[in-house]
N, C-alpha and C positions, 0 to 999 in steps of 0.2 A: 181487362176481364174482371177486375174487382176494384172497389173504391179504396180510398186512402185509409179507411178505418180498419184496424186489425180484426175487429169482430166480424167484418164482412169478408176480408181477404183470406183468412185462415181456412174457413170451410171450402172456399173455391180451390185453394191450393191442395187441400186434402183430396178433394174430388178429382182434380187433374192427376195427381200422383197415383191415386188408387186405380183409376181407370187405365192409366198408362201401364201399371204393373199387371193388371188383368189382361190387357191386350198382349203384353209380352209373353204371357203364359197361354196364349190362344184360348182364352175364356170368352164365352158369349155373355157372361153376366156383367152387369154394370153397377157401379156404386153411385148412389144419389145422396148428396149432402146438402143440407139447408141450414140456415142460421136464423134464429129468432132471438131478438134481444131479451134479456132477463125480465124486463118490466112487463112483457106481455103475459108471462106466466104468473105474475104476482098481482093480477088485477082483482083477485077475489078478496073483497074487503073483510069477509068473515074470517078467512084464513089469516090475513094480516093482523086482525084484531086478536085472534088467538095467539099468534106468535108474539105479539106485543105483551100480552098479559102473562105469558109463560116467562118471557125475559124479565118483565117487571117483578114478578114474584120471586124469581131466582135472585135478582139484585137485592130485593128487600130482605131475603133470608141471609144473604152475604152481609148486608149492612147491619143486620141485627146480631150476627155472630162474630164479627171482627172486633168491636170495641171491648168485649170481655177478654178476648185473647190478649190485647195490649195491656189491659188492667192486670191480668194474672202475671204477665211478664214483668210489669213494674213492681208488683208486690214481691215477687221472688227476688228481684234485685234489691229491694228494700230489706228483706229478711237477711240476706247474706251480706248486707252493707257494702255493696259493690260501688256505691256512688261516692 
């Protein structure tokens, strides 16, 4: 009923279990489950570019903020002569 890949097998299992539970309760409704790999949703290159630049700017802000933190820590150690 499903391939060896878990990304395909899990939705099939959920579908079988959900429909079995619905039949046990005498329901006429049915659950339909499908699986689409993640990469099909991320084909929008403009969105990928935007996500890249947001992550890049976040990393640059972190890179600019961390060295002064280490320098302040070293100066405090020097002032109290902990070395």
